C-alpha positions, -999 to 999 in steps of 0.1 A, spaced: -67 -236 -87 -84 -205 -103 -117 -195 -87 -143 -173 -102 -178 -162 -95 -198 -137 -75 -190 -155 -43 -153 -148 -45 -154 -111 -32 -176 -123 -3 -150 -150 5 -123 -122 5 -145 -100 27 -149 -129 52 -112 -134 53 -106 -97 60 -131 -98 88 -116 -129 104 -81 -114 102 -93 -81 117 -111 -99 146 -79 -119 152 -58 -88 152 -81 -71 177 -79 -101 200 -41 -106 201 -14 -84 215 6 -78 247 -28 -84 264 -49 -110 247 -87 -106 245 -108 -137 245 -134 -142 218 -162 -140 243 -150 -107 256 -146 -94 221 -182 -103 213 -194 -86 245 -176 -54 236 -193 -55 201 -226 -58 219 -217 -28 242 -214 -50 273 -177 -54 276 -155 -48 307 -140 -13 309 -104 -27 307 -111 -47 276 -129 -18 259 -98 4 266 -75 -22 250 -98 -25 219 -101 13 216 -63 14 211 -63 -15 187 -92 -8 163 -77 23 147 -45 5 137 -65 -25 125 -89 -3 105 -61 16 89 -42 -16 82 -71 -30 63 -74 2 42 -36 5 36 -32 -31 26 -61 -31 2 -49 2 -14 -13 -9 -19 -23 -43 -33 -49 -28 -56 -25 -1 -68 1 -27 -75 -23 -48 -95 -36 -18 -114 -1 -5 -122 11 -39 -134 -19 -40 -158 -14 -4 -169 23 -8 -176 19 -44 -189 47 -55 -166 41 -80 -139 72 -68 -120 58 -32 -117 55 -18 -82 36 13 -69 70 28 -60 81 25 -97 66 59 -105 85 76 -77 56 79 -53 72 61 -23 106 78 -28 90 112 -31 72 106 2 104 93 18 124 124 7 97 148 20 97 130 54 135 130 55 135 168 49 109 173 76 127 152 102 161 167 96 150 203 93 123 205 120 148 200 148 127 184 175 92 198 165 64 174 172 59 156 138 29 133 146 7 152 121 35 169 102 50 137 88 18 124 71 10 158 56 45 163 43 48 127 30 15 130 11 26 163 -4 59 148 -14 43 118 -30 18 138 -49 43 164 -62 67 137 -73 40 119 -92 30 151 -110 66 158 -119 71 123 -132 39 126 -153 51 160 -166 85 147 -176 71 115 -191 44 132 -212 53 136 -249 30 156 -271 0 149 -249 7 112 -248 21 92 -219 43 64 -232 49 35 -208 86 35 -214 89 72 -206 68 68 -175 90 40 -162 123 58 -170 110 90 -154 101 71 -123 135 54 -121 152 88 -124 129 102 -96 138 73 -74 175 78 -80 174 115 -73 153 110 -41 176 83 -29 207 106 -34 189 134 -15 179 111 13 215 99 15 228 135 19 202 143 46 211 111 64 248 121 64 240 154 82 213 141 105 218 137 142 215 103 160 179 111 171 169 121 136 185 90 122 163 69 145 132 88 133 142 82 97 148 45 102 115 41 121 95 57 94 112 40 65 106 6 81 68 13 84 46 9 114 10 12 126 20 18 161 13 56 161 -21 54 144 -49 72 161 -86 76 154 -82 111 137 -55 96 115 -79 69 103 -106 95 94 -80 116 77 -65 88 56 -97 69 48 -112 92 21 -80 91 0 -75 53 4 -111 44 -2 -114 67 -32 -82 54 -48 -92 17 -43 -127 23 -54 -116 40 -86 -92 12 -96 -119 -14 -90 -144 5 -112 -118 8 -140 -111 -30 -141 -125 -32 -177 -103 -4 -188 -73 -21 -173 -81 -53 -192 -83 -33 -224 -50 -15 -218 -33 -48 -211 -39 -56 -248 -19 -26 -259 -27 10 -267 -39 4 -302 -62 -24 -293 -76 -4 -263 -83 25 -286 -102 3 -310 -123 -9 -280 -133 27 -274 -109 35 -245 -95 71 -243 -60 58 -237 -43 90 -228 -70 102 -204 -74 68 -188 -37 62 -183 -33 96 -167 -63 91 -144 -51 57 -133 -16 69 -125 -30 98 -105 -53 74 -86 -24 51 -78 -3 81 -67 -31 94 -44 -36 60 -28 0 50 -23 9 85 -12 -17 84 15 -8 49 26 29 58 28 22 91 45 3 76 75 21 42 78 55 46 63 72 24 36 58 -11 33 76 -31 8 64 -61 -14 27 -56 -7 20 -40 -40 44 -63 -59 37 -98 -46 0 -97 -36 -12 -91 -72 5 -123 -83 -12 -143 -56 -45 -127 -66 -41 -137 -102 -32 -172 -92 -65 -174 -73 -89 -155 -96 -73 -154 -130 -59 -126 -152 -91 -106 -156 -88 -74 -135 -125 -76 -127 -119 -109 -110 -85 -104 -93 -86 -68 -82 -111 -75 -54 -91 -105 -44 -59 -85 -44 -76 -59 -21 -87 -86 3 -53 -104 3 -34 -71 8 -57 -62 38 -52 -96 54 -14 -95 49 -10 -61 65 -34 -67 94 -19 -102 101 16 -88 98 8 -60 122 -6 -85 147 26 -106 144 48 -75 147 33 -65 181 32 -100 196 63 -119 185 86 -98 208 59 -83 231 60 -60 249 83 -46 223 71 -42 187 88 -51 154 86 -26 124 58 -37 101 80 -32 71 103 -60 83 73 -84 86 60 -76 51 96 -80 37 101 -113 55 69 -126 38 73 -108 4 109 -116 -4 105 -155 -1 71 -153 -18 86 -135 -47 114 -161 -50 89 -189 -50 69 -171 -77 100 -166 -97 109 -202 -94 74 -216 -103 61 -189 -127 92 -174 -142 78 -170 -177 48 -150 -164 69 -128 -142 93 -117 -170 67 -115 -197 
């Protein structure tokens, strides 16, 4: 059933708040609802407040990362007029992964808590700029050229990562594997403040350009007749996507399927209009990542599963179901 109206974003916000509260309450040491409320009122027990102080940064960053990845995926699918498009299609994720692989293999034991996010963001952004430069033709940015340039960048990055993996030590291989599977386990308060501006700015920009995305979905010529500066808008949207996905990948690692599957779920709830389904995609992405992180740190507690495994375990079956029930839409 398709839902529309001004109440829909508020329903999404409520779902995010419920998921965040649940994620704060569960873990290796559960927090009862009454204790959680007392902490919010400033009257919580010291032990409970200590637990929550460790959990709220990862919950907050999970909300931002999930919203950004899902919104970027929805925006990119509209921009490329391809419902199978993924934020990694333009080489952002692979560029970040290559930069992290270089850092892990070449730093030789240097503390990389802050180095990895910085390097990953730089790799993602540089790769996006290179893909844009290669794809541009006479000032235009054709969709086919953009996709092919992204595929080439992904292939080159994959080959380079394979070479680095071949020469890496066992400890470095574990670091590469951990980062490539994604996790919120190492998130701290300073990391939330560092990532938030990029994630919020990217998501907010895409939400504000919903009407432009609707116009671009009709084709370049139709969008131009509607008064859209197609070249400038497409470039700005790709850069915004690269910034958001690059920041998310830099601080959390690689999370698959969020940017691919969640937009389809959002369109099923809110309809094809970007103004309607982009806020829903943001809410669903936030709920998925936060709930997935809560599951990752409770299902085998006190150990912790990689978050990327949880999102893949949800995303792959969901994509198969969508392919089974809405095959014509997916391949359109």
